[in-house]
C-alpha positions, 0 to 999 in steps of 0.5 A: 793823277789818280784814276778817279779824279772825281771827288767821292760823295760822302754818306756822311756829308755833314759829320766832321771830327767827333767833339770828344776826339777834338775836346779830349786833343785840344786838352791834350795840346794844352795841358788842360785838366781833361773833364770833356770825355767820359771817362774815369781818370782812376783805375778798375778793380785790381782783381779784374785785371788779375783775372784778365790776366789769368784766363790770358795766361790759361790761353783764352785767347783765341775766338769766342762764339759769335754771340759770346761766351755762354757763361757770360750770357748766363751771368748777364741774363741771371742778372737782368731777372735779379734787377727787372725781373724778366727772363733773357734766354742766354741762347738766343736773347743775350749777346756779347758786344765790342763795346756799346756803340757798336751794340748800338750800330749792329741794332740799326744796322739790322733793323732800319732800311733805306727810307724808314724814319728813326725818333731821336731825343735832342740833346742825343748822344753822337752816333745814333744820327750817322748810324742812322743815315748810313743805313738809309734811314732818316733821323726825326728829331724831339727836342727834350725840353730845357732846363730839365730835358723832360719828354713832351709825348704829345709832340712825340706822338705827332711825329710818328707817321707809318714810316717810323721804324725805331724810336732811340731812347737813353737813360740815364740820358748822356748828355744831359744826365736826366733819366726816364721815369715810370709815367715816361715808360707808361706813355712810350708803352701807349704811343708804340701799342698797336704799331710795329714801332721798335725800341733801341733803348741805351741804357750804359749807366743803368747803375749809375742813378742818383737821389733815391730813384730807381732805374727805370730799363724797358726791361721793366714793362713787359709790352716794351720789352717784347719790342726793345733791344737793350744796351748795355756797357761794363765800361761804364760799369766797371771804370773799363771804357778802353776795354769796350766791351758791351752787351745787347738782350732783347726777344729771339725775333729782334736778336736773331736778326741783330746777331745776323748784322752782329756777325759780320762786323766784328763776328766775335768781343775779346775772348779773355775779358769775356771770361774775366767778367763771368767771373766777376759778375759774382761781385754784385756790390759792384754795380749795385753800389756804383749809385753810390759812389758816383752821386758821393762825386758829384755832390763833392763836385757841387761841394767844391763849386758852390762859389763859382759863378756857374749855376748847376743844372740838375742830373739824376744819373750818368757821371756829368755835370751840366753848368749853365755859364749865361751869369759870366759870358755870353760867348757861344758855348762851343767858343767858351769851352775853346777858351776855357781849354786854352786860357784856363786849362780845363776841358768841357763839352758844349752841349749844342753839338748834341743837336742836329741844329746847335741850341745854344742854351749856354751850357757846357757838360763836365765829367766827375768820373775823376779822383778827389785831387783831379776834381778839386783842381778843376773846381779851383779853376772853375771858381776862379772864373 
């Protein structure tokens, strides 16, 4: 008999296994094409792998500095200046993290206190709310307006209260694949003027923007940048999601608090990979042309499924395509996603799971960060339904 027979009072009583874990396992069990979880099925640059191997063999296998290798932070600072015309001090305003999810959790853990409210836009990536709740905060939800997933800023204005500590934005957005515009940023700037509200900006898909649009980082807006922590991802940019490497930039006062938490969560990130990225950031075309690379995949996927009964929703960034299926069935998206995997051999993500109270618009999310062969096989299945 256990020493303490009473059940543990969970800090996350409504949280179960991640939908990504569920659908990827189901895809594996059913030998289905996995367009659910967001990762490429093609390899990263051979040169990048060679660089990691080089630094491993060179003995760079012990702890990196807590904030990350200085030369990598300097490269990120220069890249951010080149892209957004803002100078982040690599000594005090750039930190290397063990992936973007860790950076997001660290920012929330460092800055959100018991009883603080954090505004979250839904559909929202699933790591935001658990991090808020684990740290004693309360998520307050604003819904993006279907079908274009735009923000109603008047609604957001009504949600801002004395307890509002943070607003989390994600652009390009996961899962909606929408982007925030310059007008959105200006409205956010106006709403937060003369407040102490912190912006946590999830910009992991910053380089995957389509159709001639330009990424509107909060870094472009000095009054927003002064109150913002920006999270980015090497994994999304360089097709290395399994390496779990990201970074965070922000003003010294916020980064100082961020690092206080960071040092006790992971202390430091992978050393040889940091050395490799520091070298590889000189290959600017790898991120400058990434949007074009993925737009070609998006357009090819849409071309392949144009005869299907699925209705594509417009996407402006990320590597996800939303498909509306109301012309096929009235099933719940969760049920249809499971049936597609089991009966048709293709896995997706139901978008309703990205809401705290499921909102079913009959939409599934498909990842097109795949080889042409994979996309062709997937499209053949979708066109047969």
